[in-house]
Structures are given as C-alpha cells and as structure tokens.
C-alpha positions in Angstrom: -9.2 29.2 -5.3 -8.3 29.2 -1.6 -4.8 27.6 -1.2 -5.0 24.1 0.0 -1.7 22.3 1.4 -1.1 18.4 1.1 1.9 16.7 2.3 2.2 13.2 1.7 5.1 10.7 2.7 6.4 7.2 2.1 8.4 5.6 4.9 12.3 6.2 4.8 13.6 3.0 3.2 16.3 0.8 4.9 19.5 1.1 2.9 20.5 -2.5 3.7 19.0 -3.8 0.6 18.0 -2.7 -2.9 14.4 -1.1 -3.6 11.9 -4.0 -4.2 8.2 -4.4 -5.3 6.9 -3.5 -1.8 8.8 -0.2 -1.6 8.1 0.5 -5.2 4.4 -0.2 -4.4 4.2 2.5 -1.5 6.2 5.1 -3.6 4.1 4.8 -6.6 0.8 5.0 -4.6 2.3 8.2 -2.7 3.2 9.6 -6.3 -0.2 8.8 -7.6 -1.8 10.5 -4.5 0.5 13.6 -4.9 -0.4 14.0 -8.7 -4.1 13.6 -8.1 -4.1 16.2 -5.4 -2.4 18.7 -7.7 -5.3 18.2 -10.2 -7.6 19.0 -7.4 -5.6 22.3 -7.0 -3.7 21.6 -4.0 -0.2 22.8 -3.0 1.3 19.6 -2.6 4.6 18.4 -1.0 5.7 14.9 -1.6 8.6 13.2 0.5 10.6 10.0 0.4 14.0 9.0 1.5 16.5 6.5 3.3 16.8 5.4 6.8 20.5 5.2 7.3 21.3 4.8 11.1 21.2 1.7 13.2 23.2 -1.4 14.4 22.3 -3.4 11.4 23.8 -0.8 8.9 26.9 -0.4 11.2 27.3 -4.4 11.2 26.7 -4.6 7.3 29.2 -1.9 6.5 31.9 -3.5 8.7 31.3 -7.0 7.1 31.8 -5.3 3.6 35.0 -3.5 4.8 33.5 0.0 4.6 32.4 2.7 6.9 28.6 3.1 7.6 28.7 6.5 5.9 30.4 4.7 2.9 27.9 2.2 2.7 24.9 4.6 2.9 26.5 6.8 0.2 26.7 3.7 -1.9 23.1 2.6 -1.4 21.0 5.7 -1.1 21.5 6.7 -4.9 19.9 3.2 -5.8 16.6 4.3 -4.4 16.9 7.9 -6.2 17.4 6.1 -9.4 14.7 3.5 -9.1 12.2 6.3 -8.3 13.3 8.1 -11.7 12.7 4.9 -13.6 9.2 4.6 -12.0 8.3 8.2 -13.0 8.2 9.3 -9.3 7.9 13.1 -8.9 8.8 13.6 -5.2 9.6 17.0 -4.0 12.3 15.9 -1.6 14.5 13.0 -0.8 15.7 12.9 2.9 18.5 10.9 4.1 18.9 10.7 7.9 22.4 11.3 7.7 22.0 14.9 6.5 22.8 17.6 9.1 19.2 19.1 8.7 18.0 15.9 10.0 20.3 15.5 12.8 19.4 19.2 14.1 15.6 18.2 13.9 16.3 15.1 15.9 18.2 17.0 18.7 15.3 19.6 18.7 12.5 17.1 19.4 14.7 15.0 21.8 15.4 18.3 23.8 11.9 19.5 23.7 10.5 16.1 25.0 13.3 15.9 27.6 12.5 19.5 29.0 8.9 18.4 29.3 10.0 15.6 31.6 9.1 12.7 29.3 12.5 11.3 29.1 14.4 9.7 31.8 17.3 7.4 32.7 16.9 3.7 33.4 18.2 0.3 32.5 17.0 -2.1 29.7 17.2 -5.6 30.0 15.4 -8.0 27.4 15.3 -9.5 24.0 16.3 -7.3 20.8 15.9 -7.7 17.2 18.6 -6.3 15.2 16.8 -6.8 11.8 13.9 -4.7 13.0 15.9 -2.6 15.5 13.3 -3.3 18.0 13.0 -4.5 21.6 10.4 -7.3 21.9 8.3 -7.9 25.0 8.2 -11.6 26.3 4.5 -11.9 25.5 5.3 -11.1 21.7 8.2 -13.6 21.3 7.4 -16.5 19.0 9.2 -19.7 18.7 12.5 -20.2 20.2 13.3 -16.5 21.0 12.3 -15.4 17.5 10.9 -12.0 16.4 7.3 -11.9 15.8 7.8 -9.5 12.7 10.6 -10.9 10.8 11.1 -14.5 12.6 14.8 -13.9 13.2 16.6 -14.9 16.4 16.4 -12.4 19.0 19.5 -11.2 21.1 19.6 -10.8 24.8 20.6 -7.1 25.7 21.2 -5.4 29.0 22.2 -1.8 29.0 21.7 1.6 30.5 19.1 3.5 28.4 16.9 6.4 28.3 13.2 5.9 28.1 10.6 7.9 26.6 7.3 8.0 28.8 5.0 6.7 26.1 2.6 5.3 28.6 1.6 8.7 29.7 0.0 9.2 26.2 -1.9 6.1 26.1 -5.5 7.5 26.9 -4.7 10.6 24.8 -3.9 8.5 21.9 -7.0 6.4 22.2 -9.2 9.5 22.5 -7.8 11.0 19.3 -8.3 7.6 17.5 -11.8 7.7 18.6 -12.5 11.2 17.6 -10.8 10.9 14.1 -12.2 7.8 12.4 -9.9 8.2 9.3 -6.7 8.6 11.4 -5.6 5.1 10.7 -6.6 3.4 7.6 -7.9 0.7 6.6 -10.3 0.1 9.5 -8.9 -3.4 10.2 -5.5 -1.6 10.9 -7.1 0.9 13.1 -8.8 -2.1 15.2 -5.4 -3.9 15.5 -3.8 -0.7 16.7 -6.6 0.0 19.2 -6.3 -3.5 20.6 -2.6 -3.2 21.1 -2.8 0.1 23.0 -5.6 -1.3 25.2 -3.1 -4.0 26.4 -1.2 -1.2 28.0 1.7 0.9 26.5 5.1 0.5 27.9 7.6 3.4 28.3 10.1 3.3 25.1 13.8 2.9 25.2 15.1 5.7 23.0 18.8 5.3 23.3 21.7 2.8 22.8 25.2 2.7 23.9 26.5 -0.5 22.8 27.0 0.9 19.2 28.1 4.1 17.6 26.2 4.6 14.3 23.4 7.2 15.1 22.8 10.6 16.3 24.3 11.7 19.6 21.9 12.7 22.4 23.2 16.0 23.9 21.8 15.5 27.3 23.0 11.8 27.6 26.8 11.7 26.8 27.6 8.2 25.2 24.3 7.6 24.0 22.8 7.7 20.5 19.2 8.0 19.4 17.2 4.8 19.1 16.6 4.4 15.5 12.7 4.7 15.4 12.9 8.0 17.4 15.6 9.0 14.8 13.7 7.7 11.7 10.2 9.1 12.3 11.4 12.5 12.7 12.3 12.8 9.2 8.8 13.8 8.5 9.1 16.9 10.4 12.6 17.7 9.1 11.7 17.9 5.5 9.0 20.6 6.3 11.2 22.9 8.3 10.4 21.9 11.7 14.1 22.8 12.9 14.8 26.0 10.9 11.8 27.2 8.8 8.8 27.9 11.1 7.0 29.6 8.2 7.2 26.5 5.9 6.5 24.1 8.9 3.3 26.1 9.7 2.3 25.8 5.9 3.2 22.2 5.3 2.4 20.5 8.7 0.3 22.6 10.9 -2.1 24.1 8.4 -1.9 21.3 5.8 -3.3 17.8 5.4 -0.6 15.4 6.5 -0.6 11.8 5.2 1.8 8.9 5.9 1.8 5.9 3.5 3.4 2.7 4.8 3.4 -1.0 4.8 1.5 -2.9 7.5 4.6 -4.3 9.3 5.5 -0.8 10.6 2.0 0.4 11.2 2.5 0.2 15.2 5.4 2.5 15.0 3.6 5.0 13.0 0.3 4.9 14.8 1.5 4.6 18.4 5.2 5.6 19.0 4.9 8.6 16.5 1.8 10.1 17.8 3.1 9.9 21.3 6.3 11.6 20.4 4.2 14.4 18.7 1.8 14.7 21.7 4.6 15.3 24.0 6.5 17.6 21.6 3.4 19.7 21.3 3.2 19.1 17.5 0.0 18.4 15.6 -0.7 14.8 14.7 -0.7 13.6 11.0 -4.3 13.4 9.4 -3.9 9.9 8.1 -1.7 6.8 8.6 -2.5 4.4 5.8 -1.0 0.9 5.9 -1.0 -1.4 2.8 -0.5 -5.1 2.7 2.4 -7.2 1.3 3.0 -8.7 -2.1 3.4 -12.3 -3.1 4.7 -13.6 -6.3 2.6 -16.3 -8.2 1.0 -17.0 -4.9 4.2 -17.5 -3.0 6.0 -15.5 -0.5 9.0 -13.9 -2.3 12.4 -15.0 -1.6 15.7 -14.8 -3.2 16.4 -18.6 -2.7 13.0 -19.4 -4.6 14.1 -16.8 -7.4 10.6 -15.4 -7.5 11.4 -11.8 -6.3 9.6 -9.3 -8.5 12.3 -6.7 -9.7 10.5 -3.6 -10.6 13.0 -2.4 -13.2 12.7 -5.7 -15.1 8.8 -5.3 -15.0 8.9 -2.0 -16.3 11.4 -3.0 -19.3 8.8 -5.8 -20.2 5.4 -3.9 -19.8 6.2 -0.2 -19.6 6.2 1.9 -16.6 2.6 3.0 -16.9 1.3 -0.4 -17.1 3.3 -1.5 -14.2 2.0 1.4 -12.0 -1.6 0.6 -13.2 -1.3 -2.9 -12.4 0.0 -2.5 -8.8 -2.8 -0.1 -8.0 -5.6 -1.6 -9.8 -5.1 -5.3 -8.9 -5.4 -5.2 -5.2 -7.5 -2.9 -2.8 -4.9 -0.9 -0.9 -4.5 -2.3 2.6 -5.0 -5.9 1.4 -2.2 -8.3 0.5 -1.7 -8.7 -3.2 -0.2 -11.3 -5.4 1.9 -10.3 -8.4 1.1 -12.6 -11.3 2.3 -12.5 -14.9 -0.9 -13.8 -16.1 -2.8 -11.0 -14.2 -0.8 -8.2 -15.4 -1.0 -9.4 -19.0 -4.7 -9.6 -18.7 -4.9 -6.1 -17.2 -2.9 -4.8 -20.0 -5.0 -6.4 -22.5 -8.4 -5.9 -21.2 -8.1 -2.4 -19.5 -5.6 -0.5 -21.3 -5.5 -2.1 -24.9 -9.1 -3.0 -25.2 -11.1 -0.5 -23.2 -8.9 2.7 -23.3 -6.8 2.0 -26.2 -9.8 0.9 -28.6 -11.9 4.1 -27.5 -9.0 6.2 -28.5 -8.0 4.6 -31.8 -11.8 4.1 -32.8 -12.6 7.8 -31.9 -9.8 9.4 -33.9 -10.1 7.0 -37.0 -13.8 7.8 -37.3 -13.4 11.6 -36.7 -10.8 12.0 -39.5 -12.7 9.6 -41.8 -16.0 11.7 -41.3 -14.7 15.2 -40.8 -11.2 15.5 -41.4 -8.5 16.7 -38.8 -10.4 19.8 -37.5 -12.9 19.8 -34.8 -16.5 20.9 -36.2 -19.3 22.7 -34.2 -21.3 20.5 -31.7 -25.2 20.4 -32.2 -27.9 19.9 -29.6 -27.3 17.3 -27.0 -29.8 14.4 -27.0 -31.0 12.3 -23.9 -28.0 9.8 -24.4 -25.5 12.6 -24.4 -26.9 14.2 -21.3 -26.8 10.7 -19.5 -23.3 10.3 -20.4 -22.3 13.6 -19.1 -24.3 13.0 -15.8 -22.5 9.7 -15.5 -19.2 11.8 -15.6 -20.1 14.3 -13.0 -21.2 11.6 -10.8 -17.8 9.8 -11.4 -15.7 12.9 -10.4 -17.6 12.9 -7.1 -17.2 9.2 -6.7 -13.3 9.2 -7.5 -12.8 12.3 -5.1 -14.6 10.3 -2.3 -12.5 7.3 -3.0 -9.3 9.0 -3.2 -9.8 10.8 0.0 -9.5 7.3 1.7 -6.8 6.1 -0.7 -8.9 3.5 -2.3 -7.0 3.6 -5.5 -8.2 0.4 -7.0 -11.9 1.6 -6.5 -11.2 4.8 -7.9 -9.7 3.3 -11.2 -12.6 1.0 -11.4 -14.8 3.9 -11.2 -12.9 5.8 -13.9 -13.2 2.6 -16.1 -17.0 2.5 -15.8 -16.9 5.8 -17.8 -14.5 4.5 -20.3 -16.8 1.4 -20.8 -19.8 3.6 -20.9 -18.2 5.6 -23.8 -17.3 2.3 -25.7 -20.9 1.2 -25.3 -22.0 4.9 -26.4 -20.4 4.4 -29.9 -22.2 1.0 -30.5 -25.5 3.0 -29.4 -25.0 6.2 -31.4 -23.9 4.3 -34.5 -21.8 6.9 -36.2 -21.2 4.5 -39.3 -24.8 4.9 -39.9 -25.1 8.6 -39.1 -22.7 9.5 -41.8 -24.9 7.9 -44.7 -27.6 10.3 -43.8 -26.9 13.9 -44.8 -29.7 15.3 -42.5 -27.8 13.7 -39.5 -24.5 15.5 -40.0 -24.9 17.9 -37.1 -26.1 14.7 -35.1 -22.9 13.0 -36.0 -20.7 16.1 -35.1 -22.2 16.0 -31.6 -21.5 12.3 -31.1 -18.0 12.4 -32.3 -17.4 15.6 -30.2 -18.7 13.8 -27.1 -16.1 10.9 -27.8 -13.0 13.4 -28.3 -14.1 15.4 -25.2 -14.5 12.3 -23.2 -11.0 11.0 -23.9 -9.6 14.6 -23.2 -11.2 14.2 -19.7 -10.3 10.8 -19.3 -6.7 11.6 -19.9 -6.8 13.9 -16.9 -8.3 11.4 -14.6 -5.8 8.6 -15.4 -2.6 10.8 -15.6 -1.8 10.5 -11.9 -1.6 6.8 -12.4 -0.1 6.7 -15.9 1.5 10.1 -16.4 3.0 9.1 -19.8 -0.2 7.5 -21.2 -2.3 10.6 -20.1 0.1 12.8 -21.9 0.0 10.8 -25.0 -3.7 10.7 -25.1 -3.8 14.5 -25.0 -1.1 14.6 -27.8 -3.0 12.2 -30.0 -6.0 14.3 -29.5 -3.9 17.3 -30.7 -3.3 19.0 -27.3 0.5 19.7 -26.5 -0.1 21.4 -23.0 1.7 19.6 -20.0 -1.1 17.3 -18.6 0.7 17.4 -15.2 -0.6 21.2 -15.0 -4.2 20.1 -15.7 -6.9 20.7 -13.1 -10.1 18.6 -12.8 -12.0 21.8 -12.2 -11.4 22.7 -15.9 -12.8 19.4 -17.2 -15.9 19.5 -15.4 -17.9 21.7 -18.1 -18.9 20.0 -21.5 -18.6 21.5 -24.9 -15.2 22.9 -24.3 -13.7 21.8 -27.5 -12.7 24.7 -30.0 -14.1 24.6 -33.4 -11.1 24.4 -35.9 -8.8 22.6 -33.3 -6.5 20.1 -35.1 -6.4 16.5 -34.0 -3.1 14.6 -33.8 -2.4 11.2 -35.0 -3.5 7.9 -33.5 -1.1 5.2 -32.5 -1.4 2.3 -30.1 -0.3 3.3 -26.5 -0.7 -0.2 -25.2 -0.1 -3.0 -27.6 -1.7 -6.3 -26.8 0.4 -9.1 -25.3 0.3 -12.9 -25.5 -0.7 -14.4 -22.2 0.7 -17.8 -22.7 3.7 -16.6 -24.0 4.5 -14.4 -21.1 3.4 -17.1 -18.5 5.6 -19.8 -20.2 8.5 -17.7 -20.1 8.4 -16.7 -16.4 6.8 -19.8 -15.1 8.5 -22.8 -16.4 7.0 -26.1 -15.1 9.3 -28.5 -13.5 8.6 -31.6 -15.4 11.1 -33.7 -13.1 9.1 -32.8 -9.8 9.3 -35.6 -7.3 6.2 -36.1 -4.9 7.1 -36.6 -1.5 4.8 -39.1 0.3 2.5 -39.5 -2.7 -1.2 -40.5 -2.2 -4.0 -41.0 -4.8 -7.2 -39.3 -5.1 -9.2 -41.9 -3.5 -7.0 -41.7 -0.2 -7.3 -37.9 -0.2 -11.0 -37.9 -0.7 -11.5 -39.7 2.6 -10.2 -36.6 4.4 -13.3 -34.1 4.8 -12.1 -30.6 5.1 -14.7 -27.8 5.8 -14.7 -24.0 6.3 -15.7 -23.3 10.1 -16.3 -20.3 12.0 -14.6 -19.6 15.3 -17.3 -18.7 17.7 -15.3 -19.0 21.1 -11.6 -19.3 22.1 -10.2 -20.1 25.5 -7.1 -21.5 26.9 -7.2 -25.2 28.2 -6.7 -25.3 32.0 -3.2 -26.5 33.0 -1.6 -26.3 29.6 0.6 -23.7 28.0 0.2 -25.1 24.6 -3.4 -25.8 24.1 -6.4 -23.6 23.1 -10.0 -24.8 22.8 -12.4 -23.4 20.1 -16.0 -23.7 19.5 -16.5 -23.7 16.0 -19.5 -23.6 13.4 -19.2 -26.3 11.0 -22.4 -25.3 9.1 -24.4 -28.0 10.6 -23.1 -28.4 14.2 -21.3 -26.6 17.0 -18.2 -28.6 17.9 -15.0 -28.2 20.0 -11.5 -28.5 18.7 -8.3 -28.5 20.6 -5.2 -27.2 19.1 -1.7 -26.8 20.1 -1.1 -23.2 19.2 -1.3 -21.2 22.2 2.2 -19.7 22.2 1.8 -18.4 18.5 -1.6 -16.7 19.4 -1.1 -14.8 22.8 -3.8 -12.6 21.6 -6.3 -15.7 21.0 -9.6 -13.9 21.5 -8.9 -12.0 18.3 -9.4 -15.3 16.3 -13.2 -15.2 17.2 -15.1 -14.4 14.0 -12.4 -15.8 11.8 -13.2 -18.4 9.2 -10.6 -21.3 9.1 -10.2 -24.6 7.6 -10.8 -27.8 9.8 -10.6 -31.5 9.2 -14.0 -32.6 10.6 -14.1 -36.6 10.1 -11.2 -37.4 12.5 -12.1 -39.8 15.4 -12.8 -37.6 18.4 -10.2 -37.6 21.2 -9.7 -36.1 24.6 -6.7 -33.8 25.3 -6.1 -32.6 29.0 -9.8 -33.5 29.8 -11.2 -31.5 26.8 -13.0 -33.0 23.9 -11.7 -32.5 20.6 -13.8 -33.1 17.6 -11.5 -32.3 14.8 -8.5 -30.6 13.7 -7.5 -27.0 12.7 -5.4 -26.7 9.5 -2.4 -24.5 9.8 0.9 -23.7 8.1 4.5 -23.7 9.4 7.2 -21.3 8.3 10.5 -20.7 10.1 8.9 -22.6 13.1 5.9 -20.2 13.3 2.4 -21.9 13.1 -0.3 -19.8 11.6 -3.8 -21.0 11.2 -5.1 -21.0 7.4 -7.7 -18.3 7.2 -10.4 -18.1 4.6 -11.9 -15.2 2.8 -14.9 -13.9 5.1 -17.1 -14.2 1.9 -16.8 -17.9 1.8 -19.9 -19.7 3.4 -19.5 -21.8 6.6 -19.7 -25.4 5.9 -18.2 -25.2 2.2 -16.2 -28.5 1.7 -12.7 -28.2 0.3 -11.9 -30.5 -2.7 
C-alpha cells in the first residue's frame, strides 16, 4: 500500500494551570484520530505540548518566588503524566522553551522579515495579559474587558514590530473558499470569514516591556509575541528548522490537521495561515475547533466546586469509559455538558448492555454448544449476508465521518452494527438450533458470524477505547497487539481459523447504579433560601415565547439601543433592547431563535415602538441573549 502521511496536533497548553476536562477532550480526540488513521494504514505523527512563554508566565513565576523556567519545569510534567493516565499515545511532546523551537521561531521570523512583511512601528491600545492578545476598540466589552475571558484590559504603549497580516487577507479568503473543509465545523468557518471581511489589521509581533520570550535577532531588545512563537511549534516538531527530509514528508507531503478549542480558532485560522503564506509554507489541511464543556448544566468554576477533574473521573469509571463518553456524548464542534447521570447511562446502555452483553452471550453460547475451539463455517444465508453488507456500509460511513472528525456520529454508526448483531442473536435463535442435530452446521455459521463480528468491532472501537478493544480480542483468544490491526484486514468474512481456541469471558464494563452516582456527586441543598420568591400563579402571568430575529438595526441617536423585528409565530413585532455594546456585529443575530416576553405593555423608546422584551443573561457584566436550539419551533411557549 502506498505510504500515506498524517500529522495531527493539539494546541500547546498554557502552563499556568493544571490540565482540565477541556484540554483532556482535545487531546483524547487527537489520540483517537491518530489511532484511527493508523488502523487505516497511515504513517501517523501526533504532537502535543506546552506553551511556556509570555507575560502571564513571567508574572506568575515571580509571584511564586520562582524563575519562569523553574515554573514551567514544574508545570510541564503534569501534562505528560495526565496524558499517560488517559492512555494518550503521542509521538512527540514539545515545549516552547526547547532550543529546537527557539531556532525554528528565529528561522520563520527571519524568512518573513526578509520578505518585507515585518516593519517597525508603535502600538498603543488595550492588551489582555490573560489571553496574551491586543484587543481592538470595537471588540472591547463592558468596562474595558476582554471579549474572550472577561478580564480587565491594560493600556499599553510601546515600540513594536508588526507583521503585514493585512497583505494576506484576499489570499486567505481565496484559500478558505477553495478548500471547504479547511475550517471545521462549518459554523466556525462562517465566523472566521465574517471576521476577515471586516478587514485584517497588521499584527504586533514583538514586546519590549518584559523579558520571558524568544529574542528577535533583527530587533534588539524585543522578544517574540507569544502567538507568533506558539503557533510555530507545529513546524518545529516536524523538522522545519533542521530536518528538510522529515519536514517534506510530514508537512509538505502529508495531511496536516490542527485540533483546538473554539476560543483560539481565530489565531489558528487567520494569524497562522497568514504567517505560512508569508513564509512560503503549505497551509494545514484542516483546522478543527470544538466547543466548551459545562458541568451539570453550569459553567465550571473553582468557586462553585464543579470543575471536572479527569483523573478523578478515570478512577471512578475507567479510562475507556471516560474517553468514550466525551466523544460520544456531544458532536465535535458543539458545546457539551458533563453530567454524572449521562456518563453512567452511557456506560450501562452502550458499553455494558450493548457491547458487553454481545460479548458475554456469544462466548457463553459458543463454549456451551461447541467447546473452546472454532468449528467450520457452513453456507451463509440471507440474514448473514445482510449483516455482512451492513458491516461493509458501516466501514464506508465511519471513514467518511472520521474524515470530518465527526467522532460522535462515527461511534453511533459502529453501534448500529453492534445493535444489529444483538438482534441477530434473537432472530437466529441459537438455543433452538442446538436442539436440532440437522441444524448443527447452521448453528456453527451463526456462532462464527457472532465471534467474527466481535473481532471486527474490537478493531473499530480500539481507537476510542484501546484497553477494551484489546480485552475483547483477548477474550476471543487473540493475543496480538490490537494497536497494529488494520481495517483492511477485517473487511473479508470467514477469516476465523478452524481450531482457534477461544479465551474466557469476563465483564469489561460492569453496570453502575445511576441514583447512587448522582446522589454522591450532586447533593441537594435542602437549606436553600429563595430570593424574591413568587408563586406559580404570579409566574404564569408572564408569557415567554421562542421568537426568530428577522431584522436587526441600530436605533438612531442611541449607542445602547438595537431594534429587532421578530416573528413570534403569529405576528411580526418590533422589540427594542439595550444590548448594542455587547453585539457590535448585531447583523449576525439575524436568523437566531431567542426568548422574548411577549405580553409586556408596548412602550416607545427613543421614538421606536417596543412590543416586548428579549431575555438575556448577565455574567461578569457581559450581557448575552438567551438563544434557543434551531430545531425548536417559533412561537413555542416557555413554561
């Protein structure tokens, strides 16, 4: 088979905090993709690592009485240990404080500088230390707050070197247009295109007010702006600076995929491609951004005590169940909620019932009817051929879904086959076939179909659950390393060797008690005091409906007010709302479904009629409309 190269990366994680469920999610997803590609015969290289430079690291280290290097040396191993615990099999772990990386950053900076794309200037504006980014005036929210993290911005004025990012606006838009899967999911692609069309600004790429960074050789006294430093790690790890042959193989002639959280999609889908266009390096093939995780329906925070600690979850449920839940529960790209009830339900339903029962029933019946050794398969009947055809179709579907990193849909598809084989047992009734000696050959065919199905399923689930895949093989009597298995080799049927000795069955996923688990994690506060209590009759007077925004415009003469024309299911009405400063790109709200109080008395605000009130949430002085899933019908009442 022709060699196929696949290079997948996670973001490099910031060392100012321990790994959390978000970073675990990205890294597990990358690991699953790497393992899947290996089963498809690809030569895979999987990179993760830590981002160790910047003002925030320097300040944190100082506060702890350490040098920045001492601080990063303490923190980086925590990520290495976490990934081992989650059964992550990365090929490389990069730290931006390594010499190989410093050399790569100096090389790309020099290349871009010699092209005339870096110039000296002065930056004056608002800066977010937490996000390590300058924030344009039109993106500032609240009282000088960062639009991404909500923290207070600092005023910065300093000499800086700038990258001519604006020069590459048209080229980047052209590339995105010509490569539909360059940014996934499509909703992120649209967001990036919209942002670029507002006009790209040149990027400040140096700082001279702190020292913890990579010095710029052509700019004495300046260090490299953290994003220009951090993004280059993807090139460093595959030999950009010192190994042309490896770089040609992994980057220039390979499929390159970046996985990351949606909060850093603009850096990866705008700054990074522009850097590469300037440096004359091929752009990555896919930039895939996933959503955020909440915990039991609420934003995670240390103060609430609801932060999901991956290692604790692994101790409770096992590493395979934790990996399976994260990637099955939510479509990659959407936000997800980590729920104790949901993970227990997934384990009991999908893993213990569907997969576990299929394995235990099959091995139990085989040994009861034929002993430990595989017997010869007879002629296939229509029901067998139908199951085989379904398996063939599922392989094609899984490959298609995994090409777009749709992990949840791929698992759902694999489980269709598992469910089919459970149903196959009930339809073929082996317990009745054993009673008729003339049907012994038919019984052998049925039981071999089941064993072979499990052999194949083990290979398909192994990228997600490596230990479980190996245990299934071992229980079927196969002691080969499942990580070396290829999908190509499980496509044919009747591949079981007569005389092969089966192993022993034991539960891989024991059932859990839902009520017990939920009670332990979510104790009810029986002493809860309700503020401003109302009774149900008072609440029922408020009529809240799902409305769709049809038009959005500014109210003339007001900086705070926006006017919306909305469809409430029966009428088109106008609602005025004081949210203008939180939605500078208010036109993007058109088409959204939101909640509105529709039985307020109409009022006139700044000469505009307002026939209701849009509902919003407030957090850290940021106002956000309460959006509703697009599948909910316009005009639906909220009760």
